[in-house]
TORVO-522401 format. One record per atom (N, C-alpha, C): residue in three letters; chain; atom name; x, y, z. Coordinates in pm, 1 decimal, decimal comma. Layout:
R    r  c   a      east     north        up
R  ala  A  CA         X         Y         Z
...
//
This chain:
R    r  c   a      east     north        up
R  met  A   N   -1577,0    1979,3    3132,9
R  met  A  CA   -1637,6    1858,2    3204,5
R  met  A   C   -1564,4    1793,3    3216,5
R  asp  A   N   -1577,7    1700,7    3303,7
R  asp  A  CA   -1490,2    1599,7    3363,3
R  asp  A   C   -1495,6    1459,3    3343,0
R  met  A   N   -1345,6    1434,9    3273,5
R  met  A  CA   -1367,4    1354,4    3196,6
R  met  A   C   -1263,5    1219,6    3234,1
R  gln  A   N   -1340,4    1067,8    3280,7
R  gln  A  CA   -1250,8    1003,0    3388,5
R  gln  A   C   -1108,6     944,9    3279,5
R  ala  A   N   -1099,2     922,9    3307,3
R  ala  A  CA    -995,0     863,8    3200,6
R  ala  A   C    -999,5     630,8    3219,6
R  pro  A   N   -1030,5     651,1    3107,6
R  pro  A  CA   -1099,8     513,4    3076,2
R  pro  A   C    -989,2     382,6    3076,9
R  asp  A   N   -1028,1     303,8    3138,8
R  asp  A  CA    -862,4     164,0    3183,6
R  asp  A   C    -803,6     131,6    3079,7
R  arg  A   N    -855,9     134,8    2897,1
R  arg  A  CA    -748,2     101,0    2837,5
R  arg  A   C    -781,9     201,8    2682,0
R  ala  A   N    -696,6     181,9    2561,1
R  ala  A  CA    -680,0     264,3    2455,4
R  ala  A   C    -811,9     244,4    2381,9
R  glu  A   N    -856,6     391,8    2364,5
R  glu  A  CA   -1022,7     336,5    2243,8
R  glu  A   C    -887,5     309,4    2113,4
R  ala  A   N    -954,8     229,8    2050,6
R  ala  A  CA    -930,1     164,0    1934,8
R  ala  A   C    -946,9     233,6    1791,1
R  pro  A   N    -854,9     270,0    1745,2
R  pro  A  CA    -934,3     347,2    1603,5
R  pro  A   C   -1015,6     240,5    1508,9
R  met  A   N   -1064,7     342,8    1428,3
R  met  A  CA   -1150,8     271,9    1347,2
R  met  A   C   -1108,4     235,3    1180,5
R  ala  A   N    -951,2     336,2    1196,2
R  ala  A  CA    -852,1     264,1    1003,3
R  ala  A   C    -790,9     354,5    1068,7
R  leu  A   N    -647,7     336,4     962,1
R  leu  A  CA    -554,9     397,4     929,8
R  leu  A   C    -623,0     516,9     853,8
R  asn  A   N    -588,5     639,7     907,6
R  asn  A  CA    -601,3     800,7     776,9
R  asn  A   C    -495,0     795,1     685,5
R  his  A   N    -396,0     762,6     687,0
R  his  A  CA    -299,2     810,0     601,3
R  his  A   C    -155,2     805,8     632,1
R  val  A   N     -97,1     789,7     606,2
R  val  A  CA      69,7     683,2     579,4
R  val  A   C     181,6     864,2     489,3
R  val  A   N     275,1     884,2     541,9
R  val  A  CA     372,3     987,5     494,4
R  val  A   C     474,5     896,4     509,1
R  leu  A   N     545,4     895,1     376,0
R  leu  A  CA     693,7     848,2     353,9
R  leu  A   C     805,5    1010,3     318,6
R  asn  A   N     897,7     955,9     376,2
R  asn  A  CA    1000,5    1070,2     306,4
R  asn  A   C    1089,8     984,8     181,8
R  val  A   N    1068,0    1105,4      20,3
R  val  A  CA    1125,7    1033,3     -71,3
R  val  A   C    1231,7    1085,8    -133,0
R  arg  A   N    1309,6    1083,5    -191,0
R  arg  A  CA    1453,5    1160,2    -242,0
R  arg  A   C    1357,2    1220,5    -378,6
R  asp  A   N    1331,9    1227,4    -439,7
R  asp  A  CA    1321,6    1273,3    -513,6
R  asp  A   C    1123,8    1326,4    -589,7
R  met  A   N    1081,6    1409,8    -567,9
R  met  A  CA     948,6    1468,6    -487,2
R  met  A   C     908,0    1419,6    -699,8
R  glu  A   N     937,1    1424,7    -756,1
R  glu  A  CA     894,4    1409,7    -921,1
R  glu  A   C     880,1    1299,9    -993,0
R  glu  A   N    1000,6    1197,2    -926,6
R  glu  A  CA     970,5    1056,7    -979,9
R  glu  A   C     885,1     981,1    -837,0
R  ser  A   N     875,7    1040,7    -768,5
R  ser  A  CA     778,8     961,7    -679,4
R  ser  A   C     660,7    1022,1    -660,9
R  his  A   N     596,7    1110,0    -751,2
R  his  A  CA     489,2    1176,1    -823,1
R  his  A   C     432,1    1069,7    -900,5
R  arg  A   N     561,6    1099,8    -969,9
R  arg  A  CA     494,0    1027,9   -1109,0
R  arg  A   C     468,0     866,9   -1138,5
R  phe  A   N     557,2     746,4   -1007,2
R  phe  A  CA     539,2     618,7    -939,5
R  phe  A   C     337,0     665,2    -900,1
R  trp  A   N     363,8     760,9    -792,7
R  trp  A  CA     208,6     658,1    -718,3
R  trp  A   C     125,7     762,4    -804,7
R  thr  A   N     120,1     855,6    -879,1
R  thr  A  CA       1,7     834,5    -960,4
R  thr  A   C       8,9     810,5   -1143,2
R  glu  A   N      85,3     751,6   -1201,0
R  glu  A  CA     110,9     670,7   -1276,0
R  glu  A   C      61,6     497,3   -1278,9
R  ile  A   N     123,1     493,9   -1148,1
R  ile  A  CA     201,0     319,9   -1189,2
R  ile  A   C      42,2     281,7   -1064,2
R  ile  A   N      57,8     362,9    -931,4
R  ile  A  CA       0,0     294,2    -814,7
R  ile  A   C    -199,1     355,4    -872,4
R  gly  A   N    -179,4     499,5    -905,8
R  gly  A  CA    -326,6     565,1    -962,7
R  gly  A   C    -388,8     605,1    -847,3
R  phe  A   N    -307,1     701,0    -762,0
R  phe  A  CA    -346,6     788,0    -651,0
R  phe  A   C    -354,2     911,6    -751,6
R  ser  A   N    -480,0    1005,1    -670,1
R  ser  A  CA    -490,9    1125,3    -728,3
R  ser  A   C    -455,4    1211,6    -693,2
R  his  A   N    -399,6    1356,0    -727,9
R  his  A  CA    -310,5    1449,6    -623,9
R  his  A   C    -382,5    1567,2    -606,4
R  val  A   N    -425,5    1555,3    -480,0
R  val  A  CA    -494,6    1612,0    -402,4
R  val  A   C    -462,0    1753,0    -347,3
R  gly  A   N    -334,6    1802,3    -345,7
R  gly  A  CA    -311,1    1885,6    -293,1
R  gly  A   C    -130,1    1889,7    -268,2
R  thr  A   N     -82,7    2004,9    -217,6
R  thr  A  CA      22,1    2114,4    -225,1
R  thr  A   C      33,5    2186,1    -109,8
R  ala  A   N     204,1    2153,0      -1,4
R  ala  A  CA     210,9    2230,3      83,4
R  ala  A   C     255,0    2367,5      29,8
R  lys  A   N     141,8    2434,1      98,3
R  lys  A  CA     208,4    2623,2      36,5
R  lys  A   C     258,1    2691,4     156,8
R  pro  A   N     310,8    2731,4     158,5
R  pro  A  CA     359,1    2834,5     301,6
R  pro  A   C     240,6    2940,7     329,7
R  arg  A   N     240,0    2920,9     476,1
R  arg  A  CA     152,0    3070,0     542,4
R  arg  A   C     215,2    3097,9     643,5
R  ala  A   N     139,0    3140,1     732,4
R  ala  A  CA     268,7    3301,3     832,7
R  ala  A   C     263,5    3211,4     919,9
R  asp  A   N     257,8    3066,6     999,0
R  asp  A  CA     332,7    3070,0    1027,3
R  asp  A   C     498,1    2942,0    1006,6
R  arg  A   N     451,9    2929,5     886,8
R  arg  A  CA     576,9    2900,2     806,2
R  arg  A   C     604,5    2944,1     663,1
R  pro  A   N     657,6    3061,5     602,1
R  pro  A  CA     734,1    3110,9     501,4
R  pro  A   C     743,9    3038,5     408,1
R  val  A   N     841,1    2930,5     472,4
R  val  A  CA     895,1    2839,4     360,9
R  val  A   C     837,2    2706,2     340,1
R  ala  A   N     719,6    2621,9     257,9
R  ala  A  CA     705,1    2520,9     274,8
R  ala  A   C     817,0    2438,9     293,4
R  pro  A   N     711,2    2331,7     284,6
R  pro  A  CA     808,8    2146,1     305,5
R  pro  A   C     773,7    2157,2     158,9
R  asn  A   N     885,9    2057,3       9,5
R  asn  A  CA     814,0    2026,6     -57,8
R  asn  A   C     743,6    1858,1     -28,0
R  met  A   N     574,9    1873,4      27,1
R  met  A  CA     499,6    1814,4      55,8
R  met  A   C     386,0    1821,5     -59,5
R  arg  A   N     334,3    1688,3     -71,6
R  arg  A  CA     220,7    1652,7    -146,9
R  arg  A   C     187,6    1604,2     -96,3
R  phe  A   N     -49,2    1597,0    -151,2
R  phe  A  CA     -93,8    1534,5     -95,9
R  phe  A   C    -213,8    1441,7    -193,8
R  tyr  A   N    -219,1    1249,8    -197,1
R  tyr  A  CA    -280,6    1178,9    -309,6
R  tyr  A   C    -378,4    1099,6    -200,7
R  ser  A   N    -494,7    1134,1    -273,8
R  ser  A  CA    -557,7     985,0    -237,9
R  ser  A   C    -611,0     905,1    -310,9
R  cys  A   N    -677,4     775,7    -246,8
R  cys  A  CA    -681,0     636,9    -329,0
R  cys  A   C    -874,0     706,8    -357,2
R  asp  A   N    -929,1     603,6    -489,1
R  asp  A  CA   -1047,4     657,9    -530,7
R  asp  A   C   -1130,1     592,9    -426,7
R  his  A   N   -1209,8     605,9    -339,3
R  his  A  CA   -1339,1     602,1    -205,5
R  his  A   C   -1428,4     553,1    -285,1
R  gly  A   N   -1485,4     508,7    -390,7
R  gly  A  CA   -1600,8     479,8    -442,6
R  gly  A   C   -1643,4     622,9    -545,6
R  gly  A   N   -1649,6     560,4    -676,9
R  gly  A  CA   -1713,4     649,8    -711,0
R  gly  A   C   -1653,7     818,5    -729,9
R  gly  A   N   -1499,2     774,5    -788,1
R  gly  A  CA   -1447,3     934,7    -794,9
R  gly  A   C   -1414,2    1004,4    -616,7
R  arg  A   N   -1501,7     918,5    -534,8
R  arg  A  CA   -1539,0    1029,3    -388,9
R  arg  A   C   -1392,4    1025,0    -367,9
R  met  A   N   -1309,3    1205,9    -353,6
R  met  A  CA   -1179,3    1138,2    -288,2
R  met  A   C   -1130,3    1173,4    -111,1
R  ser  A   N   -1017,4    1157,5     -16,9
R  ser  A  CA   -1014,9    1147,8      83,8
R  ser  A   C    -945,7    1279,2      92,4
R  his  A   N    -964,0    1301,7     203,0
R  his  A  CA    -842,0    1532,5     220,0
R  his  A   C    -679,2    1464,7     189,5
R  his  A   N    -658,5    1295,2     201,4
R  his  A  CA    -538,9    1228,3     154,1
R  his  A   C    -542,1    1095,9     254,9
R  asp  A   N    -519,9     991,5     169,4
R  asp  A  CA    -458,4     838,4     263,3
R  asp  A   C    -281,3     822,2     260,5
R  leu  A   N    -223,5     977,1     153,9
R  leu  A  CA     -70,3     928,3     173,1
R  leu  A   C     -57,1    1062,3     135,2
R  ala  A   N      81,8    1112,1     229,4
R  ala  A  CA     163,6    1211,2     245,3
R  ala  A   C     283,6    1215,1     133,0
R  leu  A   N     318,4    1278,8      38,5
R  leu  A  CA     517,8    1219,4     -49,2
R  leu  A   C     566,2    1341,9      76,5
R  val  A   N     639,5    1340,8      75,8
R  val  A  CA     768,0    1490,3     212,5
R  val  A   C     895,8    1452,5     160,7
R  glu  A   N     959,9    1527,4      14,3
R  glu  A  CA    1122,4    1532,9     -37,0
R  glu  A   C    1244,0    1598,1      94,4
R  asn  A   N    1237,7    1450,8      58,1
R  asn  A  CA    1438,9    1497,7     158,7
R  asn  A   C    1551,2    1429,9      39,1
R  arg  A   N    1618,1    1524,9      11,1
R  arg  A  CA    1729,0    1491,5    -113,7
R  arg  A   C    1827,5    1398,1     -30,3
R  asp  A   N    1846,5    1421,6     132,4
R  asp  A  CA    1963,0    1344,8     213,3
R  asp  A   C    1963,3    1192,3     234,1
R  leu  A   N    1815,7    1098,1     179,5
R  leu  A  CA    1819,1    1024,4     227,5
R  leu  A   C    1924,5     910,8     192,7
R  pro  A   N    1894,6     803,2     237,8
R  pro  A  CA    1978,2     676,7     188,0
R  pro  A   C    2011,1     642,3      40,6
R  pro  A   N    2082,7     605,5     -56,5
R  pro  A  CA    1956,6     520,5    -177,0
R  pro  A   C    1913,9     424,3    -131,9
R  pro  A   N    1859,9     386,0    -167,7
R  pro  A  CA    1780,4     224,9    -144,0
R  pro  A   C    1792,2      56,6    -175,8
R  pro  A   N    1790,7      66,9    -153,3
R  pro  A  CA    1849,3    -150,2    -103,4
R  pro  A   C    1856,7    -140,9    -274,4
R  ala  A   N    1910,9    -198,2    -303,1
R  ala  A  CA    1898,0    -300,4    -452,9
R  ala  A   C    1854,7    -359,6    -443,8
R  asp  A   N    1752,5    -474,9    -353,4
R  asp  A  CA    1623,8    -525,9    -398,7
R  asp  A   C    1551,9    -495,9    -295,8
R  trp  A   N    1423,6    -578,4    -279,2
R  trp  A  CA    1323,0    -552,5    -184,9
R  trp  A   C    1280,8    -613,0    -147,0
R  lys  A   N    1282,8    -688,2      13,0
R  lys  A  CA    1291,0    -840,7      50,5
R  lys  A   C    1160,6    -822,4     145,8
R  met  A   N    1091,1    -903,8     205,3
R  met  A  CA     967,5    -864,9     340,1
R  met  A   C    1061,1    -855,3     427,6
R  val  A   N    1195,0    -938,1     478,9
R  val  A  CA    1214,5    -902,7     577,7
R  val  A   C    1402,9    -893,4     578,2
R  gly  A   N    1441,2    -813,7     589,2
R  gly  A  CA    1530,1    -787,7     702,0
R  gly  A   C    1607,9    -649,9     590,0
R  met  A   N    1511,8    -547,5     520,6
R  met  A  CA    1547,8    -415,8     530,4
R  met  A   C    1550,8    -359,7     600,4
R  pro  A   N    1697,9    -290,9     537,0
R  pro  A  CA    1708,8    -167,3     605,4
R  pro  A   C    1633,4     -39,6     614,4
R  leu  A   N    1513,8     -23,5     670,5
R  leu  A  CA    1456,6      61,5     619,0
R  leu  A   C    1309,4      97,7     734,8
R  ala  A   N    1261,2     231,3     751,4
R  ala  A  CA    1229,1     189,3     920,0
R  ala  A   C    1052,6     182,4     821,4
R  val  A   N    1028,8     183,0     722,0
R  val  A  CA     859,7      82,6     688,6
R  val  A   C     871,4     -12,2     625,8
R  asn  A   N     859,2     -98,8     605,1
R  asn  A  CA     897,5    -207,0     581,6
R  asn  A   C     814,8    -237,3     441,1
R  his  A   N     644,0    -201,5     394,1
R  his  A  CA     535,6    -197,2     342,7
R  his  A   C     433,9    -126,6     400,6
R  val  A   N     343,0     -80,2     317,5
R  val  A  CA     198,0     -27,3     268,4
R  val  A   C     115,1     -76,9     215,6
R  ala  A   N      42,7    -117,1     254,0
R  ala  A  CA    -100,6    -239,4     200,0
R  ala  A   C    -251,1    -169,4     123,7
R  phe  A   N    -271,0     -95,7     -14,0
R  phe  A  CA    -329,0    -122,4     -49,8
R  phe  A   C    -469,7    -196,3    -105,8
R  ala  A   N    -576,1    -158,0     -29,2
R  ala  A  CA    -672,5    -254,5    -147,5
R  ala  A   C    -743,9    -218,7    -266,1
R  leu  A   N    -774,0    -258,7    -349,3
R  leu  A  CA    -830,1    -215,6    -490,1
R  leu  A   C    -965,5    -296,8    -487,9
R  pro  A   N   -1046,9    -319,7    -517,7
R  pro  A  CA   -1137,7    -270,2    -485,9
R  pro  A   C   -1299,9    -459,4    -555,0
R  ser  A   N   -1188,8    -481,6    -613,1
R  ser  A  CA   -1203,9    -608,5    -621,1
R  ser  A   C   -1161,0    -686,1    -693,3
R  arg  A   N   -1108,7    -865,0    -713,0
R  arg  A  CA   -1049,3    -955,5    -762,8
R  arg  A   C   -1032,8    -850,0    -895,0
R  glu  A   N   -1172,7    -840,2   -1005,6
R  glu  A  CA   -1101,9    -853,8   -1132,6
R  glu  A   C   -1053,5    -689,8   -1118,7
R  ala  A   N   -1056,3    -568,8   -1019,1
R  ala  A  CA   -1007,8    -453,5   -1066,8
R  ala  A   C    -842,8    -472,6   -1009,6
R  trp  A   N    -790,2    -567,6    -911,3
R  trp  A  CA    -682,4    -601,7    -911,3
R  trp  A   C    -655,2    -682,1   -1012,7
R  leu  A   N    -670,8    -753,1   -1077,3
R  leu  A  CA    -615,1    -874,8   -1187,2
R  leu  A   C    -578,0    -720,5   -1277,9
R  arg  A   N    -670,1    -678,1   -1304,8
R  arg  A  CA    -603,2    -555,7   -1418,8
R  arg  A   C    -511,8    -486,1   -1341,4
R  gln  A   N    -499,2    -456,2   -1250,1
R  gln  A  CA    -391,8    -339,5   -1161,1
R  gln  A   C    -300,9    -443,4   -1205,9
R  leu  A   N    -271,6    -549,4   -1211,4
R  leu  A  CA    -168,4    -709,3   -1195,6
R  leu  A   C    -147,2    -646,6   -1354,0
R  ala  A   N    -230,6    -690,7   -1466,0
R  ala  A  CA    -147,9    -667,1   -1579,7
R  ala  A   C     -97,6    -550,1   -1633,5
R  phe  A   N    -196,8    -430,2   -1641,7
R  phe  A  CA    -159,7    -288,8   -1604,0
R  phe  A   C      36,6    -286,0   -1582,7
R  leu  A   N      42,4    -317,7   -1466,8
R  leu  A  CA     203,7    -301,5   -1391,6
R  leu  A   C     286,8    -392,7   -1472,5
R  gln  A   N     256,6    -565,4   -1475,8
R  gln  A  CA     309,3    -578,8   -1600,2
R  gln  A   C     379,0    -544,3   -1703,8
R  ala  A   N     279,8    -469,0   -1750,6
R  ala  A  CA     284,2    -395,5   -1905,7
R  ala  A   C     382,3    -278,7   -1887,4
R  lys  A   N     372,7    -192,5   -1833,8
R  lys  A  CA     479,3    -103,7   -1756,5
R  lys  A   C     587,8    -158,9   -1727,3
R  gly  A   N     623,1    -291,1   -1673,7
R  gly  A  CA     728,4    -313,8   -1648,8
R  gly  A   C     770,6    -288,5   -1500,1
R  val  A   N     659,7    -306,6   -1444,1
R  val  A  CA     716,1    -309,8   -1296,7
R  val  A   C     760,3    -465,4   -1227,6
R  lys  A   N     875,5    -407,0   -1180,8
R  lys  A  CA     855,1    -599,5   -1145,0
R  lys  A   C     809,0    -602,9   -1022,3
R  phe  A   N     759,3    -713,8    -994,4
R  phe  A  CA     725,5    -827,0    -877,5
R  phe  A   C     753,6    -895,3    -769,3
R  asp  A   N     754,9    -801,1    -679,3
R  asp  A  CA     827,6    -859,6    -584,0
R  asp  A   C     852,6   -1010,4    -560,5
R  leu  A   N     666,9   -1020,8    -510,7
R  leu  A  CA     596,5   -1165,4    -423,8
R  leu  A   C     506,8   -1151,0    -493,8
R  arg  A   N     487,5   -1225,5    -475,8
R  arg  A  CA     264,8   -1255,9    -555,4
R  arg  A   C     265,4   -1354,8    -428,0
R  val  A   N     191,9   -1410,5    -368,1
R  val  A  CA     108,1   -1469,1    -267,3
R  val  A   C     -37,6   -1470,7    -265,3
R  glu  A   N     -96,9   -1573,2    -170,4
R  glu  A  CA    -200,9   -1570,2    -142,1
R  glu  A   C    -171,6   -1617,1     -18,2
R  his  A   N    -242,1   -1527,2      50,6
R  his  A  CA    -252,8   -1478,3     233,8
R  his  A   C    -399,0   -1533,1     235,6
R  gly  A   N    -379,1   -1580,6     354,9
R  gly  A  CA    -593,7   -1629,7     386,5
R  gly  A   C    -668,2   -1580,4     390,0
R  met  A   N    -624,5   -1421,0     433,3
R  met  A  CA    -735,9   -1328,3     386,8
R  met  A   C    -759,4   -1245,7     272,0
R  thr  A   N    -603,3   -1206,5     169,8
R  thr  A  CA    -583,7   -1141,0      70,8
R  thr  A   C    -517,5   -1224,6     -55,1
R  his  A   N    -500,5   -1187,9    -174,1
R  his  A  CA    -458,0   -1242,5    -283,2
R  his  A   C    -373,8   -1074,2    -248,1
R  ser  A   N    -199,1   -1074,6    -297,0
R  ser  A  CA    -116,3    -951,4    -287,4
R  ser  A   C     -35,1   -1036,7    -400,2
R  val  A   N       8,3    -888,7    -439,3
R  val  A  CA     138,8    -832,0    -524,2
R  val  A   C     233,3    -777,9    -422,5
R  tyr  A   N     293,7    -737,2    -409,0
R  tyr  A  CA     431,9    -682,7    -368,2
R  tyr  A   C     548,9    -651,0    -447,2
R  ile  A   N     471,5    -461,5    -455,1
R  ile  A  CA     584,0    -371,5    -534,9
R  ile  A   C     715,2    -318,2    -457,8
R  his  A   N     789,7    -250,3    -546,6
R  his  A  CA     843,4     -99,1    -470,5
R  his  A   C     835,1      23,5    -485,2
R  asp  A   N     810,7      68,2    -426,7
R  asp  A  CA     811,1     218,0    -521,0
R  asp  A   C    1013,3     263,7    -520,9
R  pro  A   N    1048,2     430,6    -603,6
R  pro  A  CA    1180,4     414,3    -564,9
R  pro  A   C    1256,1     473,5    -479,8
R  asn  A   N    1178,7     468,0    -422,7
R  asn  A  CA    1257,1     523,9    -248,5
R  asn  A   C    1271,6     364,1    -132,1
R  gly  A   N    1252,5     263,5    -298,3
R  gly  A  CA    1277,4     142,8    -208,5
R  gly  A   C    1144,7      52,1     -69,4
R  tyr  A   N    1074,4     185,7     -89,7
R  tyr  A  CA     949,0     102,2      36,5
R  tyr  A   C     853,7      18,9     -47,2
R  gly  A   N     795,4    -118,4      60,5
R  gly  A  CA     737,7    -214,1     -61,5
R  gly  A   C     561,6    -176,8     -39,4
R  ile  A   N     572,4    -209,6    -165,3
R  ile  A  CA     394,0    -159,3    -156,9
R  ile  A   C     276,6    -318,7    -191,6
R  glu  A   N     208,7    -309,2     -62,5
R  glu  A  CA     153,5    -465,4    -134,2
R  glu  A   C      36,9    -419,1    -225,3
R  leu  A   N     -72,1    -522,9    -316,0
R  leu  A  CA    -145,1    -436,8    -356,9
R  leu  A   C    -246,7    -541,1    -368,6
R  leu  A   N    -365,6    -544,5    -296,8
R  leu  A  CA    -348,5    -718,3    -269,0
R  leu  A   C    -565,0    -649,3    -302,1
R  tyr  A   N    -667,2    -786,4    -274,5
R  tyr  A  CA    -806,8    -790,7    -287,9
R  tyr  A   C    -873,2    -897,8    -146,8
R  glu  A   N    -902,2    -832,3    -128,3
R  glu  A  CA   -1025,8    -933,1     -25,7
R  glu  A   C   -1024,9   -1034,2     -39,6
R  leu  A   N   -1032,1   -1170,1      16,3
R  leu  A  CA   -1138,3   -1251,7      22,8
R  leu  A   C   -1250,9   -1254,4     117,0
R  pro  A   N   -1337,9   -1294,3      87,8
R  pro  A  CA   -1472,7   -1266,8     182,4
R  pro  A   C   -1415,3   -1287,6     323,9
R  arg  A   N   -1473,3   -1245,0     357,9
R  arg  A  CA   -1492,8   -1236,7     575,8
R  arg  A   C   -1455,7   -1400,7     562,0
R  glu  A   N   -1573,2   -1384,4     547,8
R  glu  A  CA   -1621,5   -1587,7     606,0
R  glu  A   C   -1517,9   -1655,7     619,2
R  met  A   N   -1490,8   -1649,2     552,7
R  met  A  CA   -1353,5   -1722,0     521,1
R  met  A   C   -1216,8   -1761,4     620,6
R  trp  A   N   -1193,1   -1618,1     700,9
R  trp  A  CA   -1040,6   -1580,8     743,0
R  trp  A   C   -1117,4   -1541,7     920,1
R  glu  A   N   -1269,7   -1522,6     891,9
R  glu  A  CA   -1285,3   -1411,2    1008,2
R  glu  A   C   -1318,0   -1493,7    1157,9
R  asn  A   N   -1347,9   -1615,3    1148,1
R  asn  A  CA   -1289,9   -1733,2    1246,1
R  asn  A   C   -1165,1   -1787,6    1367,0
R  asp  A   N   -1059,0   -1732,0    1225,0
R  asp  A  CA    -945,2   -1772,8    1251,6
R  asp  A   C    -838,0   -1673,7    1227,0
R  ile  A   N    -857,5   -1548,4    1244,0
R  ile  A  CA    -756,7   -1448,2    1176,7
R  ile  A   C    -635,1   -1495,9    1162,5
R  asp  A   N    -534,8   -1561,1    1271,0
R  asp  A  CA    -436,3   -1551,3    1330,4
R  asp  A   C    -427,2   -1703,5    1265,3
R  gly  A   N    -473,8   -1795,1    1199,0
R  gly  A  CA    -448,2   -1879,2    1145,9
R  gly  A   C    -479,9   -1867,2     971,9
R  ala  A   N    -540,6   -1744,3     886,0
R  ala  A  CA    -545,3   -1647,4     783,5
R  ala  A   C    -359,7   -1622,8     750,7
R  leu  A   N    -362,4   -1523,7     879,2
R  leu  A  CA    -205,1   -1428,4     878,3
R  leu  A   C     -84,7   -1561,7     871,2
R  asn  A   N     -80,4   -1666,6     904,2
R  asn  A  CA     -47,2   -1726,6     919,1
R  asn  A   C     -28,5   -1843,4     730,4
R  tyr  A   N    -101,3   -1824,0     651,7
R  tyr  A  CA     -98,7   -1899,8     622,3
R  tyr  A   C     -39,7   -1838,3     430,3
R  ser  A   N      70,4   -1887,2     416,5
R  ser  A  CA     107,1   -1798,0     282,5
R  ser  A   C     194,6   -1921,1     177,4
R  val  A   N      74,9   -1873,6      53,8
R  val  A  CA     127,2   -1990,7     -61,5
R  val  A   C     176,8   -1861,2    -141,8
R  arg  A   N     336,1   -1897,7    -198,3
R  arg  A  CA     391,5   -1829,5    -264,3
R  arg  A   C     391,6   -1881,6    -409,4
R  leu  A   N     335,8   -1788,6    -487,7
R  leu  A  CA     345,2   -1771,7    -625,9
R  leu  A   C     435,7   -1720,4    -775,5
R  pro  A   N     451,5   -1734,4    -867,2
R  pro  A  CA     575,2   -1731,8    -977,0
R  pro  A   C     527,3   -1559,9    -957,5
R  thr  A   N     652,7   -1494,4    -989,9
R  thr  A  CA     660,3   -1304,1   -1018,5
R  thr  A   C     632,8   -1270,2   -1227,2
R  glu  A   N     652,9   -1402,8   -1213,2
R  glu  A  CA     708,0   -1278,1   -1433,2
R  glu  A   C     604,4   -1411,3   -1507,8
R  gly  A   N     576,1   -1335,8   -1659,5
R  gly  A  CA     500,4   -1385,0   -1711,2
R  gly  A   C     336,8   -1371,6   -1673,0
R  glu  A   N     288,0   -1479,0   -1788,1
R  glu  A  CA     140,3   -1521,0   -1723,8
R  glu  A   C     130,1   -1592,3   -1621,3
R  ala  A   N     190,5   -1644,4   -1627,1
R  ala  A  CA     214,1   -1753,3   -1422,2
R  ala  A   C     145,7   -1607,2   -1315,1
R  ala  A   N     246,7   -1506,8   -1320,4
R  ala  A  CA     207,4   -1401,1   -1225,6
R  ala  A   C      96,9   -1324,5   -1248,7
R  leu  A   N      -5,0   -1375,1   -1352,7
R  leu  A  CA    -146,9   -1298,8   -1339,4
R  leu  A   C    -289,1   -1387,7   -1325,9
R  ala  A   N    -131,2   -1532,1   -1323,2
R  ala  A  CA    -310,5   -1574,5   -1243,3
R  ala  A   C    -383,0   -1596,1   -1102,4
R  asp  A   N    -505,7   -1607,7   -1123,9
R  asp  A  CA    -531,8   -1560,8    -956,8
R  asp  A   C    -648,1   -1735,6    -922,8
R  arg  A   N    -590,2   -1783,3    -909,1
R  arg  A  CA    -718,2   -1921,3    -779,6
R  arg  A   C    -827,1   -1882,3    -760,9
R  thr  A   N    -891,5   -1953,2    -768,0
R  thr  A  CA   -1062,3   -1877,5    -654,0
R  thr  A   C   -1120,3   -2014,6    -604,1
R  gln  A   N   -1106,9   -2122,2    -711,6
R  gln  A  CA   -1095,3   -2198,1    -598,8
R  gln  A   C   -1026,9   -2329,5    -494,0
R  ala  A   N   -1065,1   -2415,6    -458,5
R  ala  A  CA   -1064,9   -2462,4    -340,9
R  ala  A   C    -899,8   -2442,1    -282,9
R  leu  A   N    -920,7   -2245,3    -196,5
R  leu  A  CA    -895,7   -2198,6    -128,1
R  leu  A   C    -975,6   -2229,7      32,3
R  pro  A   N    -846,6   -2253,9     118,8
R  pro  A  CA    -842,4   -2258,7     265,7
R  pro  A   C    -970,1   -2170,4     286,8
R  thr  A   N   -1026,8   -2280,1     406,2
R  thr  A  CA   -1102,9   -2142,3     515,5
R  thr  A   C   -1105,9   -2184,5     645,5
R  phe  A   N   -1064,1   -2084,6     702,6
R  phe  A  CA    -966,3   -2111,9     885,2
R  phe  A   C   -1084,7   -2118,5    1011,5
R  gly  A   N   -1043,2   -2126,4    1055,1
R  gly  A  CA   -1138,7   -2131,2    1175,0
R  gly  A   C   -1240,6   -2302,4    1174,1
//
């Protein structure tokens, strides 16, 4: 079959998975399963072309009703990674990955996760009302930023995505105030 090259790239429909290098597999496994809530769905095993498997594990989000994907996240152990930065911040981190974002299915699920994280002593690095999401930023044991969010209704931001992306209100990161979420008088863009 002769295929003529198109004039422009075919746009992907979604991000499929992210692979992160981690210093300590057990520590990272506990974080991603016990704190973030991912399910461990597989582990790299030796095969004919690779008799020694990397220390690599695969994880899935809940895709509704307990349905799993082949993986949304993979972790590969590399004990030679440099130590993580002392504090996470949005700009100026000495890591190749700034942050990865994961959506919770609803505002209520997101608020429950915030309360869970706070009860587990997880530091909120940043709490933000964006124009299209409400978000909390935390970091994993390797210093990678993790954004947990819920999306605001599409009609609030779809007519001016750039405006919504540039809207940001910082919120408290500690105590009861870090668990509050405003739903009234939110801006609409476009």
